[in-house]
N, C-alpha and C positions, 0 to 999 in steps of 0.2 A: 433426530436425536443422535448425537455422536458420543460414544463411550470410549474412554482410553483405558487400556490394560497394559501393565508393564511388570517386569521382574525387578524394577528399581523403585523402591518406596520414596527415596528423596526426589526422584523425577516426578512422581505422582503428586507429591506435596507441592513442589515448585509450580507445576502446571495448574494445580487446583487454585493456588494463589493468583496466578496470572489470569485465569479465566473466571475469577470469583464473581465478577459482575454479571455473568450469564449462567453460572453453574446452578443446576437443579438436580434433584434426585430423579433419575430416569424411571419412567413407567414402561416405556418401550425403547428398544435400541434399533435405530435404522442403519447406523454405520458403526462398526467397531474398528478402532485403530489399535494395533498392537505395537508397542515399542520395546524392543529387546536391547537392553544395555549390554554390550559385549565388545570385544576387540573388532576392529574393522573386518568385515567379511571379505574374503578373497574369492571372487567368482570367475570362472574360466569362460567368460563370454566376450565376444568382440564388440565392445561398447562403441557407440558413435558419439561424437560431440553434438550437443544441442546448440544451435547457433545463438550467439548473443545478440541482443537488440542493438540498434544503431547507437553509437557513442560508448558502448560498453566494451572493455578489453579483457583479454585473458580467458582461460577455460573455466567453466563453472559447472554445468550439468553434462553428464553423459547418459546414454540410454541404450537399452536393448529390448526389442519387442519380442514377447513370448506369445503363444497362442492364448488369446483372451486376456492378456495382461502386458505390463511393461515394467522393466527394471530401470530405475533411475539412480544414478550415482552422483554424489557431490565430489567434485574433483579436489577441492581443498581439504575437506575433512575425511573423505573416505566413507561417509555414511551411505547406506544403500536402502532404497525404498522399493517395495513391490506395490504396484497400483493395479487393481482389477475391479470388476464389478462386485466381487465377493470378498476380496482380501485387500487389506490396507496394512502393510507391515513395514516398519522401519527397524533397521538393525545397525549397530555400531555403537560408538561411545555417546549414547543419547543424553546422558546427564551433562557431559561436557559441552555438547552441542544442542542444548535444549531448545534454542531458537529454531533449529531446523525441524524439530518435532512439532513445535508450535505452528510453523509454516505448513507442515504436512497435514495437521488437523484442519487448519484454515483452508487448505486446498480442497478438502472434502466439502466444506461449506461452499466454496467458490464453484466447484463442479455442480453442486445442487442448484445454486442460483442460476447458473448459465443454462442448466437443463430446464429451468422454469422461465427461460426467455429473458433473463436479465443480461445486459451487455456490460462487459468489463471495461473500465476506464482507468488510465494511469493518473489518478488524481487524489488529492486530499479532499476532505469535506467537513463542514461544520453545520450546525443547526442553530438558527436564531428565529425566535417567534414562530416555532413550529414549521419553518421552511429551511430547506437545505441549500447550501451554497458550495459549489465544487471549485477546486483550485488545481489547475494543471500548469506545468512549466516545462520549458525546454531544459535540457540537461544542466543541472546545477543552478536552476532558476530560483530555488527557494520556496517551493510550495509548502514544505513542512514548517519552515521558519515563519512564513506568513500565517499559516494555520494556527501555530502556537502563539503568535502575536495576538490574533483575534481571541484566543482562549483567555486572555487576561480580562476580558469582559465576562463577568460571572453569569450573564444571561446567554452566553454562547456555549454550545455543547459540542463535544468531539463526535464525529461520525466516522471518519476514515483518514488514514495517513497516506496511503499509497495505492490502495485498491478500492475503487468506488464502482458500484453497479447501478445501472439506470435501466428503466423500462417504461414504456408508455402503456399504462393501464388506467383508463379514466383520468388521464393526466400523467405527467412525467414524475416518476418517483426516483429517489436515490437511497441506496442502502450501503452500509459498510460491512466490514468483517471484524472479528474479534482479534485484531492485530494492533497492538499499541505502537506508537511512533518509535522509530529508531533513527536517531539524528546524529549528525556530525558536529565536530567542535565549532565550526563556523556559526551554527545555530545557537550553541550554548553560550558562547562568550558575549553575545549581544543581547541576551535575554536575562534580566536580573532574577527572574523566578527560577531559571534553570542553572544558574552559575554554581550552585552547590554541588553539582554533579562532578565538578573537577576542582582541583586545588587552586588557590589564588596564584601560586607560583606558575602553574601550568597556564592559567588564563593570561597572565602577564606575558609569558613566552609566546603564546599563540597570537596575542594582539600585536606582536612585533613583526609577524609575518606579513608579506605583501597581501593585499586584500584578496586577489584572485587565488593565490596559493592557499590562504586560509580557507577560502570557500571550496576549493577542490579537495581539501584534506578528508580522506575517508577513514573514519574511526568511530564505530557505532556505539551509541549509548541508548539504553532503553528508557523510555519515559512512562512512568506509571501515572496515568492521567488522574485517577482518583486520589492518589497520595499527594500529588503536587497541586492539583486544581480543585479537589474536593469531591465528596461523594455525589453520585447522581449526575456527573458531568459527561456521561457517555450516552449518546442518543441512538435510536433505531431509525428505521426507514421513515422518510418524510418527503413531501412534495418538493421537487427540485425547482428552485426559483431562478438561479443564474449559474453560469459557468464562467469562471475567470481564468484567463490564460496569461501567464507571466512570460512576456517576451521582451523583458528589459535586459540591460547590460550594465555590468559594474563600471565599465570604462566609458559609458555614454556621457556626453556633455549636455544632453537635453534633460530638462526636468521630467520627472515621472508623469506620464500621461495615460489616462484611461479612456478608451474609445469603445462604444458599442459597435459590434460588427455582425455581419451576416456570414455564417460559416460557409454557405453555398458559394459566396464570393471570395472567401479567404480559406480555401481548403488547406493552405500551408499550416494553419493553426490546428488542424486535426492531428498532426504528427505527435505532439506531446499528449494528446487526449487518448488516442487509440492504444490498446494494449493487447498483446497476444495472450491467449488463454494458457500457453505454456506447456511444458512437457508432461505435466500431471493431468491435464484435462482429458476426460473420457466422457463421451456423450451418452445419451440414454440407450443407444444401440450397442454400446461397448466399444466403439471406435475411438482411437486416440488421435490427437492433433498430429498432423505431419509437419516435418521441418519447414517445408517451403510454402505452407498455406498462407496466402495473402490476406491481410485484413480488409474487410469490406467497408469502404468509406460511407456508402449509402446507408448502411445500418445505423451509423452514428448520426449522419445528417438528418435522417428522417425523424429521429427522436429529438435531437438538439435544436432542430428548427422551431420547436415549441417552447424553448426557454431562451432567455436573454443571454448573450455571450459578450464578454468584455475582453478586449486586448489591453494589456498593460505594457507600455513601451517607455523608452527613455532610460534614465538611470535608475538603479535599484534604490528605492526609498520606502522602507516598510512603514514608517510613521505616516508618510503622505498617503500611501495606499490604504492603510487602516482607517484614516480619517475619511477618505473618499468612500470606502465601503460603508461606513455607518451613515454618512451624510447623503449618499446618492443611491448606492446599489440596493441596500436594504429598504430604501424608501421608494424605489422605482415602481411605477404603475404601468 
């Protein structure tokens, strides 16, 4: 059970609405997160840069290790976080940067999942007929766009947008976290259900951009799943049926093609699936992740060998892939 305390009532109200689909009255508190809304703290520590993942540019996180804890700073916003086994505190303009407070709360759940032997994946996930389907993609590949296309089917439920956890316990399971999708304009302009998030004028201007430029445009919009898709459309852990890896290209001249593959023979497809636990991760012994810790491919292979994996290649065609998903992947035996 995670409890949030803050000196900012509007922040508490905003986050109560955000987490409303899982909020309960606590009987016991396992983790307490304290959010202090204030000017950016100025700390006299020699922070180091946390390395960005492949394909990501610019500075994002900085950190400084204390005895038994770690300070993490956000380079763009100046927000500062204290992570330890006993204290979870965020300080700075929390109301202005409420998304980073949401992420910090979710980091506590992510830590707990990994301490319970769940493996983190950089993937979206949906649930259909009580089975989970994971979607990974190379950078800019459209995993969120495809996931939201699938959500147009009222029998499909949202599981995760960007962080999916898997484990092998009497069969492979998949679990998400309470993080709603944050999408870019390229996803909005092509999905009729989402077009109300921007003005008609903005949509027309965006559609004039070259396809690749539109797809690469970074400007985040939050998607409230229950407001847009209906109540009860967020799922919890389910058996993992298949992993879909989007390896298609906007400039390809080939038709969209879906091929079942063996990951042991296509280890290149592990790159978009594997995910670092990040600067906030602290294991059960209190140790933090180090900057240069390599991801263990075998951990992923041993679990994913037990589920079907599909590679999507050729040109980007969401309608064709959506049709294939319903006709073949969900019916595969």
